[in-house]
C-alpha positions in Angstrom: 146.7 117.2 117.0 144.2 114.6 115.7 140.4 114.2 115.7 140.5 111.8 118.6 142.2 114.3 120.9 139.6 116.9 120.0 136.7 114.5 120.6 138.1 113.5 124.0 138.6 117.1 125.0 135.1 118.1 124.1 133.6 115.0 125.9 135.6 115.8 129.1 134.5 119.4 128.9 130.8 118.4 128.5 130.9 115.8 131.3 133.2 117.8 133.6 134.8 114.5 134.7 137.3 112.2 133.1 135.7 109.0 134.4 132.3 109.9 133.0 133.9 111.0 129.7 135.8 107.7 129.3 132.6 105.7 130.0 130.7 107.8 127.4 133.5 107.1 124.9 133.7 103.4 125.9 137.4 103.9 126.6 139.7 103.5 129.6 140.1 106.7 131.7 143.9 106.8 131.6 143.9 106.7 127.8 141.5 109.7 127.6 143.6 111.6 130.1 146.8 111.0 128.2 145.4 112.1 124.9 144.0 115.3 126.3 147.4 116.1 127.9 149.1 115.5 124.5 146.7 118.0 123.0 147.5 120.5 125.8 151.2 120.0 125.2 150.9 120.6 121.5 148.9 123.8 122.0 151.2 125.0 124.8 148.4 125.7 127.2 146.3 123.8 129.8 142.8 123.5 128.5 141.3 121.9 131.7 141.6 122.7 135.3 141.8 119.5 137.3 142.3 121.0 140.7 138.7 120.9 141.9 136.2 118.0 142.4 135.0 118.5 138.9 137.0 119.3 135.8 136.5 122.8 134.5 137.7 124.7 131.4 140.6 127.1 131.7 140.3 130.5 129.9 142.1 129.0 126.9 139.9 125.9 127.1 136.8 128.1 126.9 138.2 129.8 123.8 139.2 126.6 122.1 136.0 124.6 122.8 133.8 126.1 120.1 136.5 125.5 117.4 137.0 121.9 118.6 133.2 121.3 118.3 133.2 123.0 114.8 136.1 120.7 113.7 134.3 117.6 114.8 131.1 118.8 113.1 133.0 119.4 109.9 134.7 116.0 110.0 131.3 114.3 110.5 129.8 116.3 107.7 132.6 115.1 105.3 131.8 111.5 106.2 128.0 111.9 106.0 128.3 113.8 102.7 130.3 110.9 101.2 127.7 108.5 102.5 124.9 110.4 100.9 126.1 109.1 97.5 125.2 105.6 98.7 121.7 106.8 99.3 121.9 106.2 103.1 121.8 109.2 105.3 123.4 108.7 108.7 124.2 110.8 111.8 122.7 112.3 114.9 120.5 115.4 115.2 119.9 117.0 118.6 116.6 118.8 118.9 115.3 120.9 121.8 111.7 121.5 122.7 110.6 124.3 124.9 108.8 123.1 128.1 105.1 123.2 127.5 105.3 123.2 123.7 103.1 120.2 123.6 100.3 122.6 124.4 100.6 123.9 120.9 99.8 120.5 119.4 96.7 122.0 117.9 99.0 124.2 115.8 101.6 121.6 114.7 102.4 117.9 115.2 106.1 117.7 115.7 105.9 114.0 116.7 104.3 113.0 113.4 106.9 114.9 111.4 109.8 113.2 113.3 108.2 109.8 113.0 107.9 110.3 109.2 111.6 111.3 109.0 112.7 108.3 111.1 110.8 106.0 108.7 112.6 107.5 105.7 116.0 107.7 107.4 116.3 105.0 110.0 120.1 105.4 110.3 119.8 109.0 111.6 119.5 109.2 115.4 117.1 111.8 116.7 117.8 113.1 120.2 114.9 115.1 121.6 115.2 117.0 124.9 112.9 119.5 126.7 114.2 122.6 128.3 113.7 126.3 128.8 114.1 128.7 125.8 117.0 130.5 127.4 119.1 127.4 128.0 118.3 126.0 124.5 119.6 129.2 122.9 122.8 128.8 124.8 123.0 125.1 123.7 122.4 126.2 120.1 125.3 128.6 120.4 127.6 126.0 121.8 126.7 123.4 119.2 125.0 121.1 121.7 121.7 121.4 119.9 121.2 121.5 116.1 117.6 122.7 116.1 115.2 123.9 118.8 111.5 124.9 119.2 111.6 127.9 121.5 109.4 130.6 122.9 110.4 134.0 121.7 110.8 136.6 124.4 112.2 139.3 122.2 111.3 140.7 118.8 114.6 139.7 117.3 116.6 136.5 117.9 120.1 136.7 119.4 123.1 137.0 117.0 124.0 133.8 115.2 120.5 132.3 115.5 117.8 132.2 112.7 114.1 131.6 113.5 110.9 130.7 111.7 107.8 131.7 113.7 105.3 128.8 114.1 102.8 130.1 116.5 101.9 133.8 117.2 98.9 134.2 119.6 97.7 136.9 121.9 98.2 136.4 125.6 95.1 136.5 127.8 94.3 136.8 131.5 92.3 133.7 132.5 90.3 133.8 135.7 87.5 132.2 137.7 84.0 133.4 136.7 83.4 135.1 140.0 86.6 137.3 139.8 85.9 140.9 140.5 87.9 142.0 137.4 85.1 140.6 135.2 82.8 143.6 136.1 81.0 144.7 134.0 79.9 141.3 132.6 80.5 142.2 129.0 84.1 143.2 129.6 86.6 141.8 127.1 90.0 143.2 128.0 92.1 144.2 130.9 95.1 146.7 130.9 98.4 145.1 132.1 98.6 147.7 134.9 95.5 146.2 136.5 97.5 143.0 137.1 100.1 144.9 139.2 98.9 143.6 142.6 97.1 140.4 141.5 98.6 136.9 142.1 99.6 135.7 138.7 100.0 132.2 137.4 102.6 131.8 134.7 105.1 129.7 132.9 108.6 129.4 134.6 111.5 131.8 134.1 113.5 131.0 131.0 110.4 130.4 128.8 109.5 132.8 126.0 106.1 133.6 127.4 107.4 134.4 130.8 110.1 136.7 129.2 107.3 138.6 127.4 105.4 139.1 130.7 108.4 140.1 132.8 109.6 142.6 130.2 106.2 144.2 129.7 105.7 144.5 133.5 109.2 146.1 133.9 108.4 148.6 131.2 105.1 149.3 133.0 107.0 150.0 136.2 106.2 147.0 138.3 107.3 143.5 139.1 104.8 140.7 138.5 103.6 138.9 141.6 104.0 135.3 140.6 102.0 132.9 142.8 102.3 129.7 140.8 104.5 128.5 138.0 104.1 125.4 135.8 105.3 124.3 132.3 101.9 123.4 130.9 99.5 126.3 130.0 96.5 124.0 130.5 97.5 123.4 134.1 97.9 127.1 134.6 94.3 127.6 133.4 93.1 124.8 135.8 94.8 126.7 138.7 93.1 129.9 137.7 89.7 128.1 137.4 90.1 127.2 141.1 90.5 130.9 142.0 94.2 130.7 142.8 95.1 133.7 140.7 95.1 135.1 137.2 96.7 132.9 134.6 98.7 134.6 131.8 98.4 132.1 129.0 98.1 132.0 125.2 94.5 132.3 123.9 92.8 129.1 124.8 90.3 127.1 122.6 86.7 128.0 123.3 85.8 124.4 124.4 88.7 124.5 126.9 87.5 127.8 128.4 84.0 126.5 128.7 85.0 123.2 130.1 87.0 124.8 132.9 84.3 127.4 133.6 86.9 130.2 132.9 86.6 133.7 131.6 89.4 135.2 129.6 90.2 138.9 129.0 92.6 140.1 126.3 95.6 141.9 127.9 96.1 145.4 126.6 98.3 148.4 127.0 100.4 146.8 125.7 98.9 143.9 123.8 101.1 140.9 124.7 101.7 138.0 122.3 103.1 134.5 122.7 105.3 133.3 119.9 106.8 129.8 119.3 109.5 129.5 116.7 111.8 127.0 115.1 115.4 128.1 115.8 118.8 127.0 114.4 122.3 128.3 114.2 123.0 130.6 111.2 126.7 130.2 111.6 129.0 127.2 111.4 128.7 124.1 109.1 125.5 122.1 109.7 125.7 118.3 109.3 123.9 116.8 106.3 121.5 115.1 108.6 120.6 118.2 110.5 120.2 120.1 107.3 117.7 117.6 106.0 115.7 117.6 109.3 115.7 121.4 109.4 114.5 121.7 105.8 111.7 119.2 106.5 110.6 121.1 109.6 110.7 124.4 107.9 108.5 123.2 105.0 106.2 120.9 107.0 105.4 122.9 110.2 102.8 125.6 109.7 103.4 129.3 109.8 101.0 131.7 111.6 98.4 133.3 109.4 
């Protein structure tokens, strides 16, 4: 087998279609198909199921894919490492950003860090995508992402993933000022159980904050009644200010609360926290470019006090 065959196989697996894979590779479709068949013949097993409308992986293909990706990463790392001796870093780094993470801009400025890196290393391509934390963890495991900024739903990251916590804030219940739960007026907290039958406004499933809420409610013996979902915590707070429900959000700046006319109560029994973290694979050989980006982010982005 050769590197071309592995690259074609990985691309077809990702696109689930030979025509799209050939277009992405800037090659003719018959040539891609022929090279993948040669790889299958050498391995003695079909790697792709071509019987459906889309191409899917066989059981052997599923098992082989992570190793094919690792081989391609290793070859790229060899090339980039040699090029480092010329003083010119090259490559591509895929970064994922949890939906709504821009709301944490008061904690860290990821755009400024990436802009500075691009100025220093113009030959490194940065691919930035936004997705849920759950899907990004899968993408990290598959090697589709090098680095991700995720919301943590669990105390410990999944196996094979390392994290550095960037934001660690208490979650609060934000509501309109005429909400009955605000009695007495000097009340500062609300037990989670009191939200059992209330319409809640929350981030979507797959985000770290929503995972924290769902898990805490399950442990308390009830399922949260989600009335509205949105990716931006500020929009959730705006919905709550209109009396559409109780928003479960990270602690908001005082000027935001005052500007919206909101009241917030700390959620207790248990105390819930929203955590945003930098995540990366702790297994497999990272490329030189992704290593440089990761080290820059780890040293530049702030850590919670």
